[in-house]
C-alpha positions in Angstrom: 52.8 -207.1 31.8 54.0 -205.6 28.6 51.3 -207.4 26.6 48.6 -205.9 28.9 50.1 -202.4 28.4 50.2 -202.8 24.7 46.6 -204.1 24.6 45.5 -201.2 26.7 47.2 -198.7 24.4 45.6 -200.4 21.4 42.1 -200.0 23.0 42.9 -196.3 23.7 44.0 -195.8 20.1 40.9 -197.6 18.7 38.6 -195.6 21.0 40.2 -192.3 19.8 39.9 -193.3 16.2 36.3 -194.3 16.6 35.2 -191.1 18.2 37.3 -188.9 15.9 36.0 -190.7 12.7 34.1 -188.2 10.5 32.6 -188.4 7.1 34.6 -186.8 4.3 32.5 -184.6 2.0 33.4 -186.6 -1.1 32.9 -190.0 0.6 29.6 -191.8 0.1 27.6 -192.9 3.1 28.2 -196.6 2.6 32.0 -196.3 2.7 31.8 -194.0 5.7 29.6 -196.4 7.7 31.8 -199.3 6.7 34.8 -197.5 8.2 33.0 -196.9 11.4 31.8 -200.6 11.5 35.4 -201.8 11.1 36.7 -199.6 14.0 33.8 -200.6 16.2 34.4 -204.3 15.4 38.1 -204.0 16.2 37.4 -202.2 19.4 34.9 -204.9 20.6 37.4 -207.6 19.8 40.0 -206.0 22.0 37.5 -205.4 24.8 36.3 -209.0 24.6 39.9 -210.3 24.9 40.8 -208.0 27.8 37.6 -207.7 29.9 35.1 -210.1 28.4 32.7 -207.4 27.5 31.5 -205.6 24.4 30.0 -202.3 23.5 26.3 -202.2 22.5 25.3 -201.5 18.9 23.4 -198.5 20.2 26.8 -196.8 20.6 27.6 -197.4 17.0 24.2 -196.2 15.8 24.6 -193.1 18.0 28.0 -192.3 16.6 26.7 -192.6 13.0 23.7 -190.3 13.7 25.9 -187.7 15.5 28.3 -187.4 12.5 25.6 -187.1 9.8 25.7 -184.0 7.6 23.1 -181.3 7.8 21.3 -182.8 4.8 20.2 -185.7 7.1 18.5 -183.4 9.6 15.0 -184.6 8.8 16.0 -188.2 8.9 17.5 -187.7 12.4 14.0 -186.6 13.6 12.4 -189.7 12.0 15.0 -192.1 13.4 14.4 -190.8 16.9 10.8 -191.8 16.6 11.7 -195.4 16.0 11.4 -197.5 19.2 14.8 -198.5 20.7 13.9 -202.2 20.6 13.3 -202.0 16.8 16.5 -200.2 15.9 19.4 -202.1 14.3 22.6 -201.3 12.4 21.4 -202.9 9.2 18.1 -201.0 9.3 19.9 -197.7 9.8 22.3 -198.4 6.9 19.5 -199.3 4.5 17.6 -196.1 5.4 20.7 -193.9 5.1 21.4 -195.4 1.6 17.9 -194.7 0.4 18.1 -191.1 1.7 21.5 -190.7 0.0 20.1 -191.8 -3.3 17.2 -189.3 -2.9 19.4 -186.3 -2.2 19.7 -183.9 -5.1 23.4 -183.8 -5.1 23.5 -187.5 -5.5 21.4 -187.7 -8.7 24.4 -187.6 -11.1 24.9 -189.3 -14.4 26.0 -192.5 -12.6 22.8 -193.1 -10.6 19.3 -191.7 -10.7 16.5 -192.1 -8.2 13.2 -193.4 -9.7 9.7 -193.4 -8.5 7.2 -196.0 -9.7 3.6 -194.9 -9.7 0.9 -196.7 -11.7 -1.8 -195.0 -13.6 -4.4 -197.7 -13.0 -4.4 -200.4 -10.3 -5.8 -203.1 -12.5 -2.8 -203.0 -14.8 -0.4 -204.2 -12.1 -2.5 -206.8 -10.2 -0.6 -210.0 -10.0 -1.6 -213.6 -9.4 -0.2 -215.6 -6.5 3.2 -216.8 -7.9 6.2 -218.7 -6.8 9.5 -216.8 -6.4 12.4 -219.2 -6.8 10.3 -222.1 -5.8 8.9 -220.4 -2.7 5.2 -219.4 -2.7 4.5 -215.8 -2.0 1.6 -213.2 -2.3 2.7 -210.4 -4.6 1.6 -206.8 -4.1 -1.8 -206.2 -5.7 -1.2 -202.6 -6.7 1.2 -199.7 -6.1 -0.6 -197.2 -4.0 2.6 -195.3 -2.9 6.1 -194.9 -4.2 9.2 -197.1 -4.3 12.8 -195.9 -4.9 15.5 -197.7 -6.8 18.6 -196.9 -8.6 19.6 -197.4 -12.2 22.5 -196.5 -14.5 21.7 -194.0 -17.1 24.7 -194.9 -19.3 23.9 -197.1 -22.3 26.7 -199.5 -23.1 27.1 -203.2 -23.4 28.4 -203.8 -19.9 25.7 -201.9 -18.1 23.0 -203.5 -20.2 24.1 -206.9 -18.8 24.6 -205.7 -15.3 22.0 -206.6 -12.6 21.9 -204.4 -9.5 20.4 -205.2 -6.1 18.1 -202.5 -4.7 16.0 -202.7 -1.6 13.7 -199.9 -2.7 12.5 -201.4 -6.0 9.0 -202.8 -6.1 9.5 -204.9 -9.2 12.3 -206.8 -10.9 13.0 -204.8 -14.1 15.0 -205.2 -17.3 15.5 -203.2 -20.5 16.3 -206.3 -22.6 13.2 -208.1 -23.9 15.4 -210.9 -25.2 16.0 -212.0 -21.6 12.3 -212.7 -21.1 10.5 -215.9 -21.7 6.7 -216.4 -21.2 6.3 -212.7 -22.0 2.9 -211.2 -21.6 2.0 -207.7 -22.8 0.2 -205.4 -20.4 -3.3 -204.3 -21.6 -1.8 -200.8 -21.8 1.6 -199.5 -20.8 2.3 -198.9 -17.1 3.9 -195.5 -16.5 7.2 -195.4 -14.4 7.9 -191.9 -13.2 11.5 -190.8 -13.0 12.7 -188.5 -10.2 13.3 -185.7 -12.7 9.7 -185.9 -13.9 10.2 -188.0 -17.0 8.0 -191.1 -17.6 9.3 -194.5 -18.6 6.7 -196.9 -19.9 6.6 -200.6 -18.9 5.1 -202.8 -21.7 4.9 -206.2 -20.2 6.4 -208.9 -17.9 7.9 -212.3 -18.2 10.4 -214.8 -16.6 14.2 -214.5 -16.6 16.2 -217.7 -16.4 19.7 -217.2 -15.0 22.7 -218.9 -13.3 24.1 -217.7 -10.0 27.6 -218.3 -8.8 27.5 -219.9 -5.3 30.3 -221.9 -3.6 32.4 -222.1 -6.7 29.7 -223.3 -9.2 27.0 -221.9 -11.3 23.4 -222.9 -10.3 20.4 -222.6 -12.6 17.6 -220.5 -11.2 14.7 -218.3 -12.4 13.2 -214.9 -11.6 9.5 -214.5 -12.3 7.3 -211.4 -12.9 10.1 -209.3 -14.4 8.9 -206.0 -16.0 10.1 -204.9 -19.4 11.1 -201.2 -19.6 13.1 -200.6 -22.8 14.2 -197.1 -21.7 15.6 -198.3 -18.4 19.4 -198.0 -18.1 20.1 -201.1 -16.0 18.6 -204.4 -14.9 17.2 -204.2 -11.3 16.6 -206.9 -8.8 14.0 -206.0 -6.2 15.2 -207.2 -2.8 12.0 -206.0 -1.2 10.1 -209.1 -2.4 10.4 -211.3 0.7 14.2 -211.5 0.7 16.7 -210.8 3.5 19.2 -208.3 2.2 22.5 -207.8 4.1 25.3 -205.5 2.8 28.7 -204.2 3.9 31.5 -202.2 2.4 32.7 -205.2 0.3 29.5 -206.7 -1.0 26.0 -208.0 -0.3 24.1 -211.2 0.2 20.5 -211.9 -0.7 18.9 -214.8 1.3 15.5 -216.5 1.4 14.6 -218.7 4.3 18.2 -218.7 5.5 19.6 -219.9 2.2 21.9 -217.8 0.0 20.1 -217.0 -3.2 22.4 -214.3 -4.7 25.8 -212.8 -3.8 27.0 -209.5 -5.0 30.0 -207.1 -4.8 30.1 -203.3 -4.3 31.4 -201.5 -7.3 33.1 -198.1 -7.5 29.8 -196.3 -7.8 28.6 -197.6 -4.5 26.0 -200.0 -5.9 25.8 -203.7 -5.5 26.3 -205.8 -8.6 25.0 -209.3 -8.5 26.9 -212.4 -9.5 24.5 -213.8 -12.1 24.4 -214.7 -15.7 21.2 -214.5 -17.7 20.3 -217.6 -19.8 19.0 -216.1 -23.0 16.2 -218.2 -24.7 17.4 -220.1 -27.8 14.6 -218.5 -29.8 12.1 -215.8 -29.0 8.8 -217.1 -27.8 6.1 -216.2 -30.3 2.9 -216.1 -28.2 -0.7 -215.1 -28.8 -1.2 -212.6 -26.0 -4.8 -212.3 -24.6 -5.3 -209.0 -23.0 -8.5 -209.5 -21.1 -8.7 -211.2 -17.7 -11.8 -213.0 -18.9 -9.9 -214.7 -21.7 -9.4 -217.9 -19.8 -13.2 -218.0 -19.1 -13.7 -217.3 -22.8 -11.6 -220.3 -23.8 -13.2 -222.4 -21.1 -16.6 -221.8 -22.8 -15.2 -222.3 -26.3 -13.8 -225.7 -25.2 -17.2 -226.8 -24.0 -16.7 -226.0 -20.3 -13.8 -228.4 -19.7 -11.8 -228.2 -16.5 -10.0 -224.9 -16.4 -6.6 -226.5 -15.5 -6.9 -228.6 -18.6 -7.9 -225.6 -20.7 -4.9 -223.8 -19.5 -2.7 -226.8 -20.5 -4.2 -226.9 -23.9 -3.6 -223.2 -24.4 0.0 -223.6 -23.3 0.5 -226.4 -25.8 -0.8 -224.0 -28.5 1.3 -221.1 -27.3 -1.7 -219.1 -26.2 -1.0 -217.1 -23.1 -3.8 -216.0 -20.8 -4.1 -214.9 -17.2 -5.4 -217.8 -15.2 -7.5 -215.6 -12.9 -10.2 -217.7 -11.2 -13.7 -216.7 -12.4 -17.1 -218.0 -11.5 -18.8 -219.9 -14.3 -22.6 -219.9 -13.9 -23.0 -222.5 -16.7 -20.8 -225.0 -14.9 -22.8 -224.5 -11.7 -26.1 -225.1 -13.5 -24.8 -228.1 -15.4 -22.3 -229.8 -13.1 -23.4 -229.0 -9.5 -23.0 -232.1 -7.4 -23.6 -233.0 -3.8 -21.0 -232.5 -1.2 -19.2 -235.6 0.1 -20.0 -236.9 3.5 -17.2 -237.1 6.0 -16.9 -239.7 8.8 -18.5 -238.7 12.1 -16.0 -237.4 14.7 -18.4 -238.2 17.6 -19.5 -241.7 18.5 -21.7 -242.5 21.6 -20.0 -244.7 24.2 -23.1 -246.0 26.0 -26.5 -247.5 24.9 -29.3 -245.0 24.4 -27.2 -241.9 23.7 -28.2 -241.9 20.0 -31.0 -243.9 18.4 -31.5 -244.0 14.6 -35.1 -244.3 13.4 -36.5 -244.9 10.0 -39.8 -246.1 8.5 -39.4 -248.5 5.5 -41.4 -247.6 2.5 -44.9 -249.1 1.7 -44.7 -252.8 0.8 -46.5 -253.8 -2.4 -47.5 -257.0 -0.6 -49.5 -257.0 2.6 -48.0 -259.3 5.3 -49.7 -262.3 6.8 -50.7 -260.2 9.8 -51.9 -257.3 7.6 -48.8 -255.0 8.0 -47.7 -252.7 5.2 -44.7 -251.0 6.8 -42.0 -251.7 9.3 -40.3 -249.2 11.6 -36.8 -249.8 12.9 -35.0 -248.2 15.9 -31.3 -248.9 16.0 -28.9 -247.9 18.9 -25.7 -246.3 17.6 -23.4 -247.8 20.3 -24.7 -251.4 20.8 -26.1 -251.8 17.2 -29.2 -253.3 18.8 -32.3 -253.0 16.6 -36.0 -253.1 17.4 -38.5 -253.6 14.6 -42.2 -252.8 14.7 -44.7 -253.8 12.0 -47.4 -251.2 11.1 -50.6 -251.3 9.3 -50.8 -247.5 9.1 -48.3 -244.7 9.4 -50.2 -243.3 12.3 -49.1 -246.2 14.4 -45.6 -244.6 14.6 -46.5 -242.7 17.8 -47.5 -245.8 19.7 -44.4 -247.7 18.5 -42.2 -244.9 19.7 -43.7 -244.9 23.1 -43.4 -248.7 23.3 -39.7 -248.5 22.4 -39.0 -245.8 25.0 -40.7 -247.9 27.7 -38.7 -251.0 26.7 -35.4 -249.0 26.7 -36.1 -247.7 30.2 -36.9 -251.3 31.4 -33.6 -252.4 30.0 -31.8 -249.7 31.9 -31.0 -247.5 28.9 -32.2 -243.9 28.9 -32.8 -242.6 25.4 -31.2 -239.1 25.0 -31.5 -238.4 21.3 -33.3 -239.8 18.2 -32.1 -239.1 14.7 -34.7 -239.5 12.0 -35.3 -238.3 8.4 -37.7 -235.6 7.3 -40.8 -237.9 6.9 -44.1 -236.5 8.4 -44.8 -239.5 10.5 -42.4 -238.2 13.2 -43.4 -234.5 12.6 -46.7 -234.4 14.6 -47.9 -233.1 17.9 -48.2 -236.5 19.5 -44.6 -237.4 18.9 -43.3 -234.1 20.1 -45.4 -234.4 23.2 -43.9 -237.8 24.0 -40.4 -236.6 23.5 -40.9 -233.5 25.5 -42.3 -235.4 28.5 -39.4 -237.8 28.4 -36.7 -235.3 27.8 -35.6 -236.8 24.5 -34.0 -234.6 21.8 -35.0 -235.1 18.2 -32.6 -234.5 15.3 -33.8 -234.3 11.7 -31.7 -235.0 8.6 -31.7 -232.5 5.8 -34.4 -233.0 3.1 -33.5 -235.5 0.4 -30.3 -236.4 2.3 -30.7 -240.0 3.6 -26.9 -240.2 4.0 -27.2 -238.1 7.2 -29.3 -240.9 8.7 -27.2 -243.6 7.0 -27.2 -246.1 10.0 -31.0 -246.5 9.8 -31.1 -246.5 6.0 -28.5 -249.2 5.8 -30.3 -251.2 8.5 -33.5 -251.1 6.5 -31.7 -252.3 3.4 -30.0 -255.1 5.3 -33.2 -256.3 6.8 -35.0 -256.2 3.5 -32.2 -258.0 1.7 -31.9 -260.6 4.4 -35.6 -261.3 4.4 -35.7 -261.5 0.6 -32.8 -264.0 0.6 -34.6 -266.1 3.2 -37.9 -266.2 1.3 -36.4 -267.0 -2.1 -34.0 -269.6 -0.7 -37.0 -271.7 0.3 -39.4 -270.5 -2.4 -41.8 -269.1 0.1 -44.7 -266.8 -0.7 -44.0 -263.0 -0.5 -46.6 -262.2 2.1 -44.4 -263.9 4.7 -41.9 -260.9 4.4 -42.7 -259.7 7.9 -41.8 -263.1 9.4 -38.5 -263.1 7.5 -37.7 -259.5 8.6 -38.6 -260.3 12.3 -36.4 -263.5 12.2 -33.5 -261.6 10.7 -33.8 -259.0 13.4 -33.8 -261.7 16.1 -30.7 -263.4 14.7 -28.8 -260.1 14.1 -29.4 -258.9 17.7 -27.7 -262.1 18.9 -24.9 -262.4 16.4 -24.4 -259.1 14.6 -21.3 -256.9 14.8 -20.9 -254.2 17.5 -18.5 -251.4 18.6 -17.2 -253.7 21.3 -15.2 -256.7 20.0 -16.6 -260.1 21.2 -20.0 -258.7 22.3 -23.3 -259.1 20.6 -25.9 -256.2 20.4 -28.2 -257.9 22.9 -25.4 -258.3 25.4 -24.6 -254.6 25.3 -28.2 -253.4 25.2 -29.6 -255.7 27.9 -26.3 -256.1 29.8 -26.7 -259.8 30.0 -24.3 -262.8 29.6 -23.6 -264.2 26.1 -26.6 -265.8 24.5 -26.7 -269.2 22.9 -27.4 -269.8 19.3 -27.8 -273.6 19.4 -31.6 -273.3 18.9 -31.2 -271.6 15.4 -32.6 -273.4 12.4 -32.8 -272.6 8.7 -35.8 -270.3 8.0 -38.6 -272.2 6.4 -37.4 -275.6 7.5 -40.2 -278.2 7.6 -41.2 -279.3 11.1 -43.9 -280.9 13.2 -45.6 -279.2 16.1 -47.0 -281.1 19.1 -50.7 -280.7 19.6 -51.6 -280.3 23.3 -54.0 -282.9 24.6 -56.5 -280.2 25.4 -56.8 -279.5 21.6 -57.2 -283.1 20.4 -59.2 -286.3 21.0 -58.0 -289.7 21.9 -57.3 -291.1 18.4 -56.3 -287.8 16.6 -52.7 -286.9 15.5 -50.4 -285.7 18.2 -48.5 -283.3 15.8 -49.2 -281.3 12.7 -46.8 -280.3 9.9 -45.6 -276.8 9.5 -42.7 -274.5 8.6 -40.3 -272.5 10.8 -41.1 -268.8 10.7 -39.0 -267.5 13.5 -38.4 -267.5 17.2 -40.1 -266.2 20.4 -38.4 -264.0 22.9 -37.3 -267.1 24.9 -34.7 -269.6 23.7 -37.0 -272.6 23.4 -40.0 -270.9 21.7 -40.6 -271.1 18.0 -43.0 -269.5 15.5 -44.5 -272.1 13.2 -46.8 -271.5 10.2 -49.4 -274.2 9.7 -50.2 -274.3 6.0 -53.5 -276.1 6.4 -55.0 -273.3 8.3 -52.5 -270.6 7.2 -51.8 -269.3 10.7 -48.8 -268.7 12.9 -48.6 -270.6 16.2 -46.0 -270.5 18.9 -44.7 -273.7 20.6 -41.6 -275.1 22.3 -42.5 -278.7 21.4 -41.2 -278.8 17.8 -39.5 -281.6 15.9 -37.5 -280.4 12.8 -36.8 -282.4 9.7 -33.2 -282.5 8.5 -32.3 -279.1 7.2 -31.6 -278.9 3.5 -29.2 -276.6 1.7 -30.2 -275.6 -1.8 -27.2 -276.3 -4.1 -29.0 -276.0 -7.4 -32.3 -274.9 -8.9 -33.5 -278.5 -8.6 -34.5 -279.8 -5.1 -35.6 -283.2 -4.0 -38.7 -281.8 -2.5 -40.2 -278.5 -3.7 -40.2 -276.2 -0.8 -43.4 -274.5 -1.9 -45.4 -277.7 -2.7 -47.5 -277.4 0.4 -48.4 -273.8 -0.4 -49.4 -274.6 -3.9 -51.5 -277.5 -2.8 -53.5 -275.3 -0.5 -55.6 -274.3 -3.5 -56.1 -277.9 -4.7 -58.8 -280.2 -3.7 -58.8 -282.2 -0.4 -57.7 -285.4 -2.0 -54.5 -283.9 -3.4 -53.7 -282.3 0.0 -54.1 -285.6 1.8 -51.9 -287.4 -0.8 -49.1 -284.8 -0.2 -49.3 -285.2 3.6 -49.0 -289.0 3.2 -45.9 -288.5 1.1 -44.3 -286.2 3.7 -45.1 -288.6 6.5 -43.5 -291.5 4.6 -40.3 -289.5 4.0 -40.2 -288.5 7.8 -40.5 -292.2 8.9 
């Protein structure tokens, strides 16, 4: 009972002290606010213990505003315009401190309010820098004013002192010996003092220092520090992305929640930071380049090398320049390269959604059937390919219509065709066919075959496959169409697809797995049965030939008869044992029959007898 009475009396006493608290004329604003905060905190502690409630911060802010002197009348009007949700005690304290420094009666010998105003914007533009290891975007220019405080006394202690100020727009020092990597401004930047005097800033650099945190000194650095030789004190700008909190005892400067600098409040009411400057062992003698174009100039002097490397070379030679990015026309004209091609994000998930088409270039050898080109259509999903052999480029239209009909018969509706910029697809007939069937046409950029890479790679694979098949058996080059057609037939039944374990033909025609037991080596010697309708009683029942490919059906073969130089189709074929070429020497020359075609009849008959004897 007695405890409750004593607690109630303590609450009454604290309440009375809180509402009677007033600012003494000689007391600065920071100390007065600190007294009010202490009373308010003690009062809340007692209320929390007794009733479980606390007074809102708005009451403290209201008490502070109601006890301000007449000099703060204009500030009261401004503060009333701040939304209630944005008001805070820390914000109010900071603004009051700034107003106190700007009041005429406060501009004594101990502290002076300064205003920084630049003569030219280009003198103070800054690059994107890192402040204490954290990237930030610095202010490009000073369009308005910023307020900060400095000591006007000139003694050893104040020269080493660093003060925290939330109104300063730049870190500033009067001691050039603190600065490393010093760069002189193209011309001095004027710093205007509150009494009308002008203090020039001559350059900027980096200050290395140690900060006392948790009982030990930690090495750190402060970049973009301005050099003002007539400045009384060293100033740390807390406005550069830091969280500054202060009370009657001291202050704390945080960045991303981590303490960067602590400080104490001295007798003059300013916050002195706990930091020690690490003075460079020897002054940095640098060649200062004053023009922003100096990096570009050295870039051209060093034969247009990479600018990062140029910057490194200049640093090694103690030549300091501003690394402002500039456009180099010479590098564009001399080094311009093509953009890289990224992987496609969209892939069709059904046959016919996207067809790649390409016409292979003119062959220098006309095929056995008179063809000079071949046209390939390849489905993006199933990897099924269809090859047409053309005598003229004008035949592309007919081949396109044939392919669309075959696709529809197979149950696949073609939706889009991707082709290159060749003129064989860019004509009225092709556009009419596509429009009637509702097929979209996409065109790759000029001289950019990579955009139609599927068809380009397919052409290359078919050509290389056919070339390997021809030279493996030493066959004549005009059989290239037969080799390409055979390669297409085999790849459709065995090639890779987007579905594991499925062949292109299975996906395109939606049929069961196909057999490959009828495959033989291209160019293998064989004998074709002669139907009785094509021979007499005592004539041979078979003729010699070479395998040139397969028919659409499993048991159909395409055989070239060298005696008459024609291609016949038959299912009644006997193959000689297949030979694998292990060296440049073969037991039987694969092209012997072709060479003997130009010899006389007696030599041809002798060769056939030799082959017959080997077969038996």
